[in-house]
N, CA, C, O and CB atoms as a CASP TS submission, in Angstrom:
PFRMAT TS
TARGET T0000
AUTHOR 0000-0000-0000
METHOD Language model
MODEL 1
PARENT N/A
ATOM      1  N   UNK     1      -2.504 -22.681  -8.807  1.00  0.00           N
ATOM      2  CA  UNK     1      -2.578 -23.802  -7.895  1.00  0.00           C
ATOM      3  C   UNK     1      -2.689 -25.080  -8.707  1.00  0.00           C
ATOM      4  O   UNK     1      -3.477 -25.165  -9.649  1.00  0.00           O
ATOM      5  CB  UNK     1      -3.770 -23.654  -6.920  1.00  0.00           C
ATOM      6  N   UNK     2      -1.903 -26.059  -8.339  1.00  0.00           N
ATOM      7  CA  UNK     2      -1.970 -27.351  -8.999  1.00  0.00           C
ATOM      8  C   UNK     2      -3.191 -28.113  -8.509  1.00  0.00           C
ATOM      9  O   UNK     2      -3.561 -27.995  -7.340  1.00  0.00           O
ATOM     10  CB  UNK     2      -0.685 -28.162  -8.750  1.00  0.00           C
ATOM     11  N   UNK     3      -3.822 -28.890  -9.379  1.00  0.00           N
ATOM     12  CA  UNK     3      -4.966 -29.680  -8.936  1.00  0.00           C
ATOM     13  C   UNK     3      -4.540 -30.719  -7.904  1.00  0.00           C
ATOM     14  O   UNK     3      -3.409 -31.204  -7.934  1.00  0.00           O
ATOM     15  CB  UNK     3      -5.639 -30.365 -10.131  1.00  0.00           C
ATOM     16  N   UNK     4      -5.443 -31.055  -6.999  1.00  0.00           N
ATOM     17  CA  UNK     4      -5.085 -32.056  -5.994  1.00  0.00           C
ATOM     18  C   UNK     4      -4.827 -33.415  -6.634  1.00  0.00           C
ATOM     19  O   UNK     4      -5.404 -33.744  -7.670  1.00  0.00           O
ATOM     20  CB  UNK     4      -6.191 -32.174  -4.944  1.00  0.00           C
ATOM     21  N   UNK     5      -3.976 -34.179  -6.020  1.00  0.00           N
ATOM     22  CA  UNK     5      -3.706 -35.530  -6.495  1.00  0.00           C
ATOM     23  C   UNK     5      -4.056 -36.501  -5.384  1.00  0.00           C
ATOM     24  O   UNK     5      -4.048 -36.144  -4.206  1.00  0.00           O
ATOM     25  CB  UNK     5      -2.220 -35.693  -6.936  1.00  0.00           C
ATOM     26  N   UNK     6      -4.355 -37.699  -5.759  1.00  0.00           N
ATOM     27  CA  UNK     6      -4.644 -38.725  -4.765  1.00  0.00           C
ATOM     28  C   UNK     6      -3.372 -39.063  -4.014  1.00  0.00           C
ATOM     29  O   UNK     6      -2.295 -39.190  -4.596  1.00  0.00           O
ATOM     30  CB  UNK     6      -5.244 -39.988  -5.425  1.00  0.00           C
ATOM     31  N   UNK     7      -3.522 -39.203  -2.728  1.00  0.00           N
ATOM     32  CA  UNK     7      -2.400 -39.571  -1.865  1.00  0.00           C
ATOM     33  C   UNK     7      -2.351 -41.085  -1.731  1.00  0.00           C
ATOM     34  O   UNK     7      -3.387 -41.750  -1.756  1.00  0.00           O
ATOM     35  CB  UNK     7      -2.522 -38.899  -0.468  1.00  0.00           C
ATOM     36  N   UNK     8      -1.143 -41.629  -1.588  1.00  0.00           N
ATOM     37  CA  UNK     8      -1.044 -43.073  -1.350  1.00  0.00           C
ATOM     38  C   UNK     8      -1.754 -43.443  -0.042  1.00  0.00           C
ATOM     39  O   UNK     8      -1.909 -42.611   0.852  1.00  0.00           O
ATOM     40  CB  UNK     8       0.445 -43.519  -1.302  1.00  0.00           C
ATOM     41  N   UNK     9      -2.170 -44.677   0.047  1.00  0.00           N
ATOM     42  CA  UNK     9      -2.884 -45.154   1.222  1.00  0.00           C
ATOM     43  C   UNK     9      -2.075 -44.930   2.499  1.00  0.00           C
ATOM     44  O   UNK     9      -2.641 -44.598   3.540  1.00  0.00           O
ATOM     45  CB  UNK     9      -3.220 -46.630   1.068  1.00  0.00           C
ATOM     46  N   UNK    10      -0.768 -45.107   2.427  1.00  0.00           N
ATOM     47  CA  UNK    10       0.074 -44.920   3.618  1.00  0.00           C
ATOM     48  C   UNK    10      -0.006 -43.489   4.137  1.00  0.00           C
ATOM     49  O   UNK    10      -0.018 -43.272   5.349  1.00  0.00           O
ATOM     50  CB  UNK    10       1.532 -45.277   3.303  1.00  0.00           C
ATOM     51  N   UNK    11      -0.062 -42.503   3.228  1.00  0.00           N
ATOM     52  CA  UNK    11      -0.174 -41.105   3.653  1.00  0.00           C
ATOM     53  C   UNK    11      -1.553 -40.824   4.241  1.00  0.00           C
ATOM     54  O   UNK    11      -1.679 -40.061   5.199  1.00  0.00           O
ATOM     55  CB  UNK    11       0.099 -40.159   2.471  1.00  0.00           C
ATOM     56  N   UNK    12      -2.573 -41.433   3.674  1.00  0.00           N
ATOM     57  CA  UNK    12      -3.925 -41.238   4.218  1.00  0.00           C
ATOM     58  C   UNK    12      -4.032 -41.841   5.609  1.00  0.00           C
ATOM     59  O   UNK    12      -4.683 -41.273   6.485  1.00  0.00           O
ATOM     60  CB  UNK    12      -4.984 -41.863   3.287  1.00  0.00           C
ATOM     61  N   UNK    13      -3.400 -42.983   5.816  1.00  0.00           N
ATOM     62  CA  UNK    13      -3.409 -43.602   7.154  1.00  0.00           C
ATOM     63  C   UNK    13      -2.705 -42.703   8.170  1.00  0.00           C
ATOM     64  O   UNK    13      -3.182 -42.531   9.292  1.00  0.00           O
ATOM     65  CB  UNK    13      -2.727 -44.993   7.115  1.00  0.00           C
ATOM     66  N   UNK    14      -1.559 -42.130   7.765  1.00  0.00           N
ATOM     67  CA  UNK    14      -0.837 -41.210   8.654  1.00  0.00           C
ATOM     68  C   UNK    14      -1.741 -40.040   9.042  1.00  0.00           C
ATOM     69  O   UNK    14      -1.779 -39.630  10.203  1.00  0.00           O
ATOM     70  CB  UNK    14       0.459 -40.689   7.972  1.00  0.00           C
ATOM     71  N   UNK    15      -2.465 -39.510   8.061  1.00  0.00           N
ATOM     72  CA  UNK    15      -3.365 -38.393   8.328  1.00  0.00           C
ATOM     73  C   UNK    15      -4.432 -38.798   9.342  1.00  0.00           C
ATOM     74  O   UNK    15      -4.719 -38.047  10.274  1.00  0.00           O
ATOM     75  CB  UNK    15      -4.023 -37.905   7.024  1.00  0.00           C
ATOM     76  N   UNK    16      -5.016 -39.970   9.168  1.00  0.00           N
ATOM     77  CA  UNK    16      -6.072 -40.421  10.071  1.00  0.00           C
ATOM     78  C   UNK    16      -5.565 -40.702  11.479  1.00  0.00           C
ATOM     79  O   UNK    16      -6.347 -40.714  12.430  1.00  0.00           O
ATOM     80  CB  UNK    16      -6.725 -41.659   9.516  1.00  0.00           C
ATOM     81  N   UNK    17      -4.271 -40.927  11.619  1.00  0.00           N
ATOM     82  CA  UNK    17      -3.692 -41.170  12.939  1.00  0.00           C
ATOM     83  C   UNK    17      -3.354 -39.879  13.687  1.00  0.00           C
ATOM     84  O   UNK    17      -3.037 -39.918  14.875  1.00  0.00           O
ATOM     85  CB  UNK    17      -2.447 -42.013  12.802  1.00  0.00           C
ATOM     86  N   UNK    18      -3.419 -38.752  13.009  1.00  0.00           N
ATOM     87  CA  UNK    18      -3.156 -37.466  13.662  1.00  0.00           C
ATOM     88  C   UNK    18      -4.263 -37.155  14.663  1.00  0.00           C
ATOM     89  O   UNK    18      -5.381 -37.653  14.531  1.00  0.00           O
ATOM     90  CB  UNK    18      -3.039 -36.329  12.616  1.00  0.00           C
ATOM     91  N   UNK    19      -3.953 -36.334  15.660  1.00  0.00           N
ATOM     92  CA  UNK    19      -5.010 -35.893  16.581  1.00  0.00           C
ATOM     93  C   UNK    19      -6.105 -35.143  15.816  1.00  0.00           C
ATOM     94  O   UNK    19      -5.848 -34.519  14.786  1.00  0.00           O
ATOM     95  CB  UNK    19      -4.419 -34.988  17.698  1.00  0.00           C
ATOM     96  N   UNK    20      -7.310 -35.218  16.335  1.00  0.00           N
ATOM     97  CA  UNK    20      -8.462 -34.613  15.662  1.00  0.00           C
ATOM     98  C   UNK    20      -8.235 -33.128  15.382  1.00  0.00           C
ATOM     99  O   UNK    20      -8.585 -32.651  14.303  1.00  0.00           O
ATOM    100  CB  UNK    20      -9.722 -34.796  16.507  1.00  0.00           C
ATOM    101  N   UNK    21      -7.664 -32.399  16.320  1.00  0.00           N
ATOM    102  CA  UNK    21      -7.436 -30.958  16.135  1.00  0.00           C
ATOM    103  C   UNK    21      -6.490 -30.701  14.963  1.00  0.00           C
ATOM    104  O   UNK    21      -6.687 -29.753  14.203  1.00  0.00           O
ATOM    105  CB  UNK    21      -6.863 -30.331  17.423  1.00  0.00           C
ATOM    106  N   UNK    22      -5.468 -31.539  14.816  1.00  0.00           N
ATOM    107  CA  UNK    22      -4.522 -31.377  13.715  1.00  0.00           C
ATOM    108  C   UNK    22      -5.183 -31.699  12.382  1.00  0.00           C
ATOM    109  O   UNK    22      -4.965 -30.989  11.400  1.00  0.00           O
ATOM    110  CB  UNK    22      -3.295 -32.270  13.926  1.00  0.00           C
ATOM    111  N   UNK    23      -5.980 -32.751  12.333  1.00  0.00           N
ATOM    112  CA  UNK    23      -6.717 -33.074  11.096  1.00  0.00           C
ATOM    113  C   UNK    23      -7.642 -31.920  10.720  1.00  0.00           C
ATOM    114  O   UNK    23      -7.742 -31.549   9.551  1.00  0.00           O
ATOM    115  CB  UNK    23      -7.538 -34.388  11.266  1.00  0.00           C
ATOM    116  N   UNK    24      -8.313 -31.359  11.719  1.00  0.00           N
ATOM    117  CA  UNK    24      -9.232 -30.241  11.468  1.00  0.00           C
ATOM    118  C   UNK    24      -8.466 -29.033  10.918  1.00  0.00           C
ATOM    119  O   UNK    24      -8.940 -28.363  10.000  1.00  0.00           O
ATOM    120  CB  UNK    24      -9.986 -29.852  12.768  1.00  0.00           C
ATOM    121  N   UNK    25      -7.286 -28.754  11.476  1.00  0.00           N
ATOM    122  CA  UNK    25      -6.488 -27.627  11.009  1.00  0.00           C
ATOM    123  C   UNK    25      -6.083 -27.822   9.552  1.00  0.00           C
ATOM    124  O   UNK    25      -6.185 -26.902   8.741  1.00  0.00           O
ATOM    125  CB  UNK    25      -5.243 -27.448  11.888  1.00  0.00           C
ATOM    126  N   UNK    26      -5.625 -29.025   9.229  1.00  0.00           N
ATOM    127  CA  UNK    26      -5.193 -29.323   7.865  1.00  0.00           C
ATOM    128  C   UNK    26      -6.361 -29.213   6.893  1.00  0.00           C
ATOM    129  O   UNK    26      -6.227 -28.609   5.828  1.00  0.00           O
ATOM    130  CB  UNK    26      -4.573 -30.724   7.791  1.00  0.00           C
ATOM    131  N   UNK    27      -7.504 -29.790   7.250  1.00  0.00           N
ATOM    132  CA  UNK    27      -8.673 -29.731   6.362  1.00  0.00           C
ATOM    133  C   UNK    27      -9.184 -28.306   6.203  1.00  0.00           C
ATOM    134  O   UNK    27      -9.629 -27.930   5.119  1.00  0.00           O
ATOM    135  CB  UNK    27      -9.792 -30.624   6.897  1.00  0.00           C
ATOM    136  N   UNK    28      -9.129 -27.510   7.260  1.00  0.00           N
ATOM    137  CA  UNK    28      -9.549 -26.104   7.171  1.00  0.00           C
ATOM    138  C   UNK    28      -8.650 -25.333   6.221  1.00  0.00           C
ATOM    139  O   UNK    28      -9.117 -24.521   5.422  1.00  0.00           O
ATOM    140  CB  UNK    28      -9.535 -25.442   8.560  1.00  0.00           C
ATOM    141  N   UNK    29      -7.347 -25.601   6.319  1.00  0.00           N
ATOM    142  CA  UNK    29      -6.385 -24.954   5.429  1.00  0.00           C
ATOM    143  C   UNK    29      -6.657 -25.330   3.968  1.00  0.00           C
ATOM    144  O   UNK    29      -6.646 -24.473   3.084  1.00  0.00           O
ATOM    145  CB  UNK    29      -4.946 -25.343   5.822  1.00  0.00           C
ATOM    146  N   UNK    30      -6.896 -26.607   3.732  1.00  0.00           N
ATOM    147  CA  UNK    30      -7.185 -27.060   2.367  1.00  0.00           C
ATOM    148  C   UNK    30      -8.491 -26.461   1.852  1.00  0.00           C
ATOM    149  O   UNK    30      -8.596 -26.106   0.678  1.00  0.00           O
ATOM    150  CB  UNK    30      -7.255 -28.593   2.315  1.00  0.00           C
ATOM    151  N   UNK    31      -9.478 -26.350   2.725  1.00  0.00           N
ATOM    152  CA  UNK    31     -10.766 -25.774   2.313  1.00  0.00           C
ATOM    153  C   UNK    31     -10.594 -24.317   1.902  1.00  0.00           C
ATOM    154  O   UNK    31     -11.198 -23.874   0.924  1.00  0.00           O
ATOM    155  CB  UNK    31     -11.802 -25.883   3.454  1.00  0.00           C
ATOM    156  N   UNK    32      -9.778 -23.571   2.638  1.00  0.00           N
ATOM    157  CA  UNK    32      -9.526 -22.170   2.281  1.00  0.00           C
ATOM    158  C   UNK    32      -8.838 -22.070   0.920  1.00  0.00           C
ATOM    159  O   UNK    32      -9.167 -21.204   0.108  1.00  0.00           O
ATOM    160  CB  UNK    32      -8.665 -21.486   3.362  1.00  0.00           C
ATOM    161  N   UNK    33      -7.881 -22.967   0.685  1.00  0.00           N
ATOM    162  CA  UNK    33      -7.186 -22.971  -0.603  1.00  0.00           C
ATOM    163  C   UNK    33      -8.145 -23.282  -1.748  1.00  0.00           C
ATOM    164  O   UNK    33      -8.082 -22.646  -2.800  1.00  0.00           O
ATOM    165  CB  UNK    33      -6.043 -23.988  -0.588  1.00  0.00           C
ATOM    166  N   UNK    34      -9.029 -24.252  -1.550  1.00  0.00           N
ATOM    167  CA  UNK    34      -9.970 -24.611  -2.607  1.00  0.00           C
ATOM    168  C   UNK    34     -11.004 -23.522  -2.814  1.00  0.00           C
ATOM    169  O   UNK    34     -11.427 -23.283  -3.945  1.00  0.00           O
ATOM    170  CB  UNK    34     -10.661 -25.927  -2.283  1.00  0.00           C
ATOM    171  N   UNK    35     -11.423 -22.852  -1.740  1.00  0.00           N
ATOM    172  CA  UNK    35     -12.361 -21.735  -1.890  1.00  0.00           C
ATOM    173  C   UNK    35     -11.726 -20.654  -2.754  1.00  0.00           C
ATOM    174  O   UNK    35     -12.379 -20.099  -3.637  1.00  0.00           O
ATOM    175  CB  UNK    35     -12.769 -21.156  -0.504  1.00  0.00           C
ATOM    176  N   UNK    36     -10.453 -20.354  -2.502  1.00  0.00           N
ATOM    177  CA  UNK    36      -9.740 -19.371  -3.305  1.00  0.00           C
ATOM    178  C   UNK    36      -9.679 -19.822  -4.763  1.00  0.00           C
ATOM    179  O   UNK    36      -9.873 -19.016  -5.673  1.00  0.00           O
ATOM    180  CB  UNK    36      -8.321 -19.145  -2.751  1.00  0.00           C
ATOM    181  N   UNK    37      -9.412 -21.101  -4.986  1.00  0.00           N
ATOM    182  CA  UNK    37      -9.353 -21.642  -6.346  1.00  0.00           C
ATOM    183  C   UNK    37     -10.693 -21.446  -7.059  1.00  0.00           C
ATOM    184  O   UNK    37     -10.729 -20.935  -8.179  1.00  0.00           O
ATOM    185  CB  UNK    37      -8.975 -23.142  -6.318  1.00  0.00           C
ATOM    186  N   UNK    38     -11.787 -21.846  -6.420  1.00  0.00           N
ATOM    187  CA  UNK    38     -13.090 -21.767  -7.070  1.00  0.00           C
ATOM    188  C   UNK    38     -13.573 -20.330  -7.246  1.00  0.00           C
ATOM    189  O   UNK    38     -14.327 -20.041  -8.175  1.00  0.00           O
ATOM    190  CB  UNK    38     -14.106 -22.549  -6.275  1.00  0.00           C
ATOM    191  N   UNK    39     -13.152 -19.439  -6.374  1.00  0.00           N
ATOM    192  CA  UNK    39     -13.552 -18.038  -6.495  1.00  0.00           C
ATOM    193  C   UNK    39     -12.753 -17.299  -7.560  1.00  0.00           C
ATOM    194  O   UNK    39     -13.276 -16.381  -8.191  1.00  0.00           O
ATOM    195  CB  UNK    39     -13.395 -17.336  -5.164  1.00  0.00           C
ATOM    196  N   UNK    40     -11.491 -17.683  -7.773  1.00  0.00           N
ATOM    197  CA  UNK    40     -10.604 -16.892  -8.623  1.00  0.00           C
ATOM    198  C   UNK    40     -10.165 -17.564  -9.917  1.00  0.00           C
ATOM    199  O   UNK    40      -9.687 -16.875 -10.818  1.00  0.00           O
ATOM    200  CB  UNK    40      -9.408 -16.531  -7.858  1.00  0.00           C
ATOM    201  N   UNK    41     -10.304 -18.855 -10.045  1.00  0.00           N
ATOM    202  CA  UNK    41      -9.861 -19.556 -11.246  1.00  0.00           C
ATOM    203  C   UNK    41     -11.078 -19.881 -12.101  1.00  0.00           C
ATOM    204  O   UNK    41     -11.975 -20.607 -11.672  1.00  0.00           O
ATOM    205  CB  UNK    41      -9.075 -20.851 -10.885  1.00  0.00           C
ATOM    206  N   UNK    42     -11.099 -19.345 -13.292  1.00  0.00           N
ATOM    207  CA  UNK    42     -12.267 -19.542 -14.160  1.00  0.00           C
ATOM    208  C   UNK    42     -12.162 -20.787 -15.028  1.00  0.00           C
ATOM    209  O   UNK    42     -13.145 -21.178 -15.657  1.00  0.00           O
ATOM    210  CB  UNK    42     -12.457 -18.337 -15.043  1.00  0.00           C
ATOM    211  N   UNK    43     -10.988 -21.421 -15.078  1.00  0.00           N
ATOM    212  CA  UNK    43     -10.808 -22.589 -15.946  1.00  0.00           C
ATOM    213  C   UNK    43     -11.775 -23.721 -15.588  1.00  0.00           C
ATOM    214  O   UNK    43     -12.292 -24.386 -16.485  1.00  0.00           O
ATOM    215  CB  UNK    43      -9.366 -23.092 -15.857  1.00  0.00           C
ATOM    216  N   UNK    44     -12.029 -23.953 -14.299  1.00  0.00           N
ATOM    217  CA  UNK    44     -12.911 -25.037 -13.896  1.00  0.00           C
ATOM    218  C   UNK    44     -14.334 -24.801 -14.390  1.00  0.00           C
ATOM    219  O   UNK    44     -15.077 -25.755 -14.618  1.00  0.00           O
ATOM    220  CB  UNK    44     -12.900 -25.192 -12.380  1.00  0.00           C
ATOM    221  N   UNK    45     -14.714 -23.545 -14.555  1.00  0.00           N
ATOM    222  CA  UNK    45     -16.073 -23.245 -15.021  1.00  0.00           C
ATOM    223  C   UNK    45     -16.279 -23.686 -16.470  1.00  0.00           C
ATOM    224  O   UNK    45     -17.393 -24.030 -16.865  1.00  0.00           O
ATOM    225  CB  UNK    45     -16.359 -21.746 -14.889  1.00  0.00           C
ATOM    226  N   UNK    46     -15.206 -23.677 -17.257  1.00  0.00           N
ATOM    227  CA  UNK    46     -15.302 -24.143 -18.634  1.00  0.00           C
ATOM    228  C   UNK    46     -15.656 -25.625 -18.666  1.00  0.00           C
ATOM    229  O   UNK    46     -16.437 -26.053 -19.516  1.00  0.00           O
ATOM    230  CB  UNK    46     -13.985 -23.888 -19.386  1.00  0.00           C
ATOM    231  N   UNK    47     -15.091 -26.415 -17.749  1.00  0.00           N
ATOM    232  CA  UNK    47     -15.397 -27.838 -17.664  1.00  0.00           C
ATOM    233  C   UNK    47     -16.847 -28.051 -17.279  1.00  0.00           C
ATOM    234  O   UNK    47     -17.482 -29.003 -17.731  1.00  0.00           O
ATOM    235  CB  UNK    47     -14.479 -28.528 -16.659  1.00  0.00           C
ATOM    236  N   UNK    48     -17.366 -27.175 -16.452  1.00  0.00           N
ATOM    237  CA  UNK    48     -18.732 -27.317 -15.972  1.00  0.00           C
ATOM    238  C   UNK    48     -19.729 -27.244 -17.132  1.00  0.00           C
ATOM    239  O   UNK    48     -20.789 -27.867 -17.075  1.00  0.00           O
ATOM    240  CB  UNK    48     -19.044 -26.235 -14.933  1.00  0.00           C
ATOM    241  N   UNK    49     -19.401 -26.498 -18.168  1.00  0.00           N
ATOM    242  CA  UNK    49     -20.303 -26.327 -19.318  1.00  0.00           C
ATOM    243  C   UNK    49     -20.230 -27.485 -20.308  1.00  0.00           C
ATOM    244  O   UNK    49     -21.117 -27.640 -21.147  1.00  0.00           O
ATOM    245  CB  UNK    49     -19.981 -25.033 -20.038  1.00  0.00           C
ATOM    246  N   UNK    50     -19.185 -28.294 -20.215  1.00  0.00           N
ATOM    247  CA  UNK    50     -19.009 -29.393 -21.159  1.00  0.00           C
ATOM    248  C   UNK    50     -19.822 -30.608 -20.758  1.00  0.00           C
ATOM    249  O   UNK    50     -20.036 -30.868 -19.573  1.00  0.00           O
ATOM    250  CB  UNK    50     -17.544 -29.767 -21.268  1.00  0.00           C
ATOM    251  N   UNK    51     -20.267 -31.337 -21.747  1.00  0.00           N
ATOM    252  CA  UNK    51     -20.908 -32.617 -21.499  1.00  0.00           C
ATOM    253  C   UNK    51     -19.828 -33.680 -21.633  1.00  0.00           C
ATOM    254  O   UNK    51     -19.410 -34.008 -22.744  1.00  0.00           O
ATOM    255  CB  UNK    51     -22.112 -32.876 -22.488  1.00  0.00           C
ATOM    256  N   UNK    52     -19.379 -34.213 -20.515  1.00  0.00           N
ATOM    257  CA  UNK    52     -18.297 -35.187 -20.553  1.00  0.00           C
ATOM    258  C   UNK    52     -18.779 -36.579 -20.929  1.00  0.00           C
ATOM    259  O   UNK    52     -18.016 -37.388 -21.456  1.00  0.00           O
ATOM    260  CB  UNK    52     -17.604 -35.236 -19.219  1.00  0.00           C
ATOM    261  N   UNK    53     -20.050 -36.853 -20.655  1.00  0.00           N
ATOM    262  CA  UNK    53     -20.602 -38.167 -20.942  1.00  0.00           C
ATOM    263  C   UNK    53     -21.880 -37.972 -21.739  1.00  0.00           C
ATOM    264  O   UNK    53     -22.753 -37.187 -21.371  1.00  0.00           O
ATOM    265  CB  UNK    53     -20.869 -38.976 -19.633  1.00  0.00           C
ATOM    266  N   UNK    54     -21.965 -38.692 -22.817  1.00  0.00           N
ATOM    267  CA  UNK    54     -23.188 -38.660 -23.592  1.00  0.00           C
ATOM    268  C   UNK    54     -23.956 -39.942 -23.303  1.00  0.00           C
ATOM    269  O   UNK    54     -23.414 -41.043 -23.392  1.00  0.00           O
ATOM    270  CB  UNK    54     -22.895 -38.502 -25.116  1.00  0.00           C
ATOM    271  N   UNK    55     -25.193 -39.780 -22.966  1.00  0.00           N
ATOM    272  CA  UNK    55     -26.014 -40.940 -22.631  1.00  0.00           C
ATOM    273  C   UNK    55     -26.846 -41.328 -23.853  1.00  0.00           C
ATOM    274  O   UNK    55     -27.454 -40.476 -24.502  1.00  0.00           O
ATOM    275  CB  UNK    55     -26.932 -40.641 -21.405  1.00  0.00           C
ATOM    276  N   UNK    56     -26.863 -42.601 -24.148  1.00  0.00           N
ATOM    277  CA  UNK    56     -27.694 -43.119 -25.223  1.00  0.00           C
ATOM    278  C   UNK    56     -28.714 -44.043 -24.554  1.00  0.00           C
ATOM    279  O   UNK    56     -28.474 -45.236 -24.366  1.00  0.00           O
ATOM    280  CB  UNK    56     -26.834 -43.876 -26.334  1.00  0.00           C
ATOM    281  N   UNK    57     -29.846 -43.461 -24.206  1.00  0.00           N
ATOM    282  CA  UNK    57     -30.859 -44.205 -23.484  1.00  0.00           C
ATOM    283  C   UNK    57     -31.916 -44.660 -24.490  1.00  0.00           C
ATOM    284  O   UNK    57     -32.564 -43.834 -25.131  1.00  0.00           O
ATOM    285  CB  UNK    57     -31.491 -43.342 -22.341  1.00  0.00           C
ATOM    286  N   UNK    58     -32.089 -45.984 -24.626  1.00  0.00           N
ATOM    287  CA  UNK    58     -33.107 -46.475 -25.563  1.00  0.00           C
ATOM    288  C   UNK    58     -34.507 -46.074 -25.090  1.00  0.00           C
ATOM    289  O   UNK    58     -34.808 -46.108 -23.897  1.00  0.00           O
ATOM    290  CB  UNK    58     -33.012 -48.015 -25.713  1.00  0.00           C
ATOM    291  N   UNK    59     -35.336 -45.703 -26.030  1.00  0.00           N
ATOM    292  CA  UNK    59     -36.684 -45.262 -25.699  1.00  0.00           C
ATOM    293  C   UNK    59     -37.680 -46.415 -25.661  1.00  0.00           C
ATOM    294  O   UNK    59     -38.790 -46.247 -25.157  1.00  0.00           O
ATOM    295  CB  UNK    59     -37.144 -44.226 -26.693  1.00  0.00           C
ATOM    296  N   UNK    60     -37.312 -47.571 -26.177  1.00  0.00           N
ATOM    297  CA  UNK    60     -38.258 -48.697 -26.167  1.00  0.00           C
ATOM    298  C   UNK    60     -38.324 -49.297 -24.762  1.00  0.00           C
ATOM    299  O   UNK    60     -37.306 -49.472 -24.093  1.00  0.00           O
ATOM    300  CB  UNK    60     -37.840 -49.787 -27.208  1.00  0.00           C
ATOM    301  N   UNK    61     -39.528 -49.599 -24.342  1.00  0.00           N
ATOM    302  CA  UNK    61     -39.727 -50.168 -22.996  1.00  0.00           C
ATOM    303  C   UNK    61     -40.381 -51.508 -23.051  1.00  0.00           C
ATOM    304  O   UNK    61     -40.620 -52.122 -22.011  1.00  0.00           O
ATOM    305  CB  UNK    61     -40.556 -49.246 -22.139  1.00  0.00           C
TER
END
């Protein structure tokens, strides 16, 4: 599965204009796909173990 990409604002507006039931169906479908991704793809877990940001917090107060 390819990682999700940000949609242009025009596509997001179209989505928000859909009837509530249709938006719910689409979001439910996407949630099922992501659940499958997180349950079966171990690559994302490798990122979870990495420290992406190192904080340098001064100790002097």
